[in-house]
N, C-alpha and C positions, 0 to 999 in steps of 0.2 A: 504494500500500500504506500503510495507516494505521500511524502510529508507535506503539510500545509505551509505555503510560503509565509514567512514572517513579514509583518508590516510595521513600519515605524512612522513617527510623526515628523513630517518635513520641517526642518529647521531646529529640531531638538537633537542634541548630540547623543551618541551611543558609545559606550566602552565595550569593545569586542575582544574576546580572548578565545584562542583556539590552541589545542594541544596536538602533538603528534600522536599517532595511533598507539594506544597502550603506553603513552608517555615516551615513545621512542624519539631519538634525536632526529630532527628534521633539518637542522642547519649544522653541518659538520665543519665547514670552513668558510673562508671569505667568498669563494665562488658561489656557494649556496645562498649566503646572505645577499649578495649582490644580485643574483638571479631573481630571488623572491622580490626584492625591492624594485627591480626593473619591471617585473610582471605586475606588481602592485601599481606602479606609476602608470603603466600602459592601460591597466583596467580602469583607473580613475578617469582617464580621458573618455572612456566608453560609458560611464555612468555618472549621474548627478550626485557626487559625493565630495565633500570637502574634508580632506585628511588633515588633522591638527597635530597628531603625535603617533609615534610607534616605538616599540621596543621588541627586538627579535632576540629571544633567548635560544638555547640549544634545542629544547624540545617543545617550545610554545612561543606564541607571539601575542602582543597586545596592540590594539589600534584605538584611537579616539577619533571619531569622524562624525560629521553632520550630513544627513541625507537631504537631498532636495525634493525627493518624492518618497512615497511610502515603501516602494520596493527597491530603492536604490542600494541599500545595504545588502539585502539578500542576493541581488544580482551581482554586485561587486564581489561578495565573498565566494559565490559559486564560481565565478570566472577565475578569480585568483587561485583558489584552492585546486580547481581542475587543471589549470595551466602549470602550476607548480608541481602537482603530483605527476604529471606527464614527464616533466624534466627530471624529477627526483627518481622516478622508476627507471627511466633510461640510464641515468648516471650510475645508479646503484644496483641495477639488474634485479628489480623486484616487480611485483604486480599488486594491484589493489590500491585502496586509498592510503594516503599518507596521514590522514587526519582522524582524530578521535571523535567520531559521530559529528553532531552539529556544533557549530561554534556557539559560544555563550555570550549573549549580548546583555547589556544593562543600560537602561535609559538614564541619562544625566539630567536631572530636573532643576538644578539651581546652581548659582554661581560658586558658592563655597564648595559644593560637592564636585563641580567641574574641576576646580583647581586641585582638590584633594586627589581626584583620579589622575590628573596629569602628573602630579608628584609621585603618586603610587607607581604609575607605569614607568616613569623614568628613573625611579630608585630601585627597580628590580635587580639590576646587576650588583648593586651594593648589598642588598639583602641576601643575594646568592653568594656573596663573598668573592665575586669576580673582579671588582674594582673597588678602590677606596672612596671614590667620589662618582656621582652619576655621570658627569660630563666626560669622564675618561672613557666611557664605553662607546665603542665605535658604532654599534648597531642600534642606536636610538636617536630620538630627536632632541635629547637634552642639550646638545651643543647648539642647536637652533635657538632654543629658548634662553639658554644661559650665556651664550657668546655671539649669537647672530651668525653662526657658521653651520653649514650643512645643506641638505637638499633644499633647492629653491622652489620645490613644488608643494611644500608644506604650507597650509593656509593658517595664518594667525587667527586665533579665536578672540572674540570680544573680551572675554574674561582675562586672557593673557594681555591683550592690549591695554586693559585697564590698570595694569600694574605700574604704569609710569607714563609720563607725557612724551618721552623720547625712547628710541631703542636702547640707549645706554641705561636709562633709568629702569626700564622693564627688565633688562638682562641682569642688572645688579640686584633688583628686588627678587627675581626668580632664583638667582644663585643663593641668596640668603635663605629663602624659603626651602629650597631643595637641599640645602646643606644639613638640615636637621631631619632626622628620621621621623617618619610618621608614628604617632602613638598607637597603642593597641586599639583604642576606640575607632580611630580613623581606618586602621587596617581592617578591622572587623566589618566596618560599614562598606568598604569597597569589595571585600571578599564575599559578603553574604549574598545569597541567591534571592533576587527580587524578580517576580514575574514581569515579562515584557509586555503584558497586556496594557494597552494605552490608558493611563489615568491622567495623561497630560494632554493639553490642547496646544494648537499653534500659538495661542495667546500667551503661553508660558515659555515660549522660545526666548532664549537669552539674546536680546536684540541690541543692547547697548552696553558698553563697558561700565562696570560699577564705579561709582565715585570713590568709594572706600571699600577695600576688600581685605579682610584679615582671616588668616587660617589658624584655627586653634589646634595645636599639636596634641 
């Protein structure tokens, strides 16, 4: 029986996480990481999705994205996962899916939670003991937000833009916020499973940078 396509609220950001099949490694080396990002970038051109952040770990990845229509995220994920699986199977001589069932999406409904998700995603390498600081990790967007360096196809989100009046101010503020580990309450909030059934409306879309934004650790 075919699965029902998920639908999301246009303009409301989504935190997406997907793991390798049975938690297997899906990114073995730089070639795998670069291939996935190339396929992700190409797929973004085919679908109405603004990508704000990503982190690629060895056996899973995170995205923060905002769809322009209800089916944009499912269509993007289907295309990216299919294209990368074909590459992965050819390279490593295997068959079948590379992914662990369906990806896990979580709607981001407010400004504070959006920033918490961004920091959570980009602190993954530090929590895993791979790097000492988030921006040292090559396969994430932390360098974009902390230093203004990295992929030019990442779309700044209004919450991030609200961290300062200039790029330098925003980057300095984000480096400070991201240098402190999230507390247990924030980690639990991001990790808990919340149904993706829409309780949000387009009127709740984050449309303007907040005048003041504080993250409680």
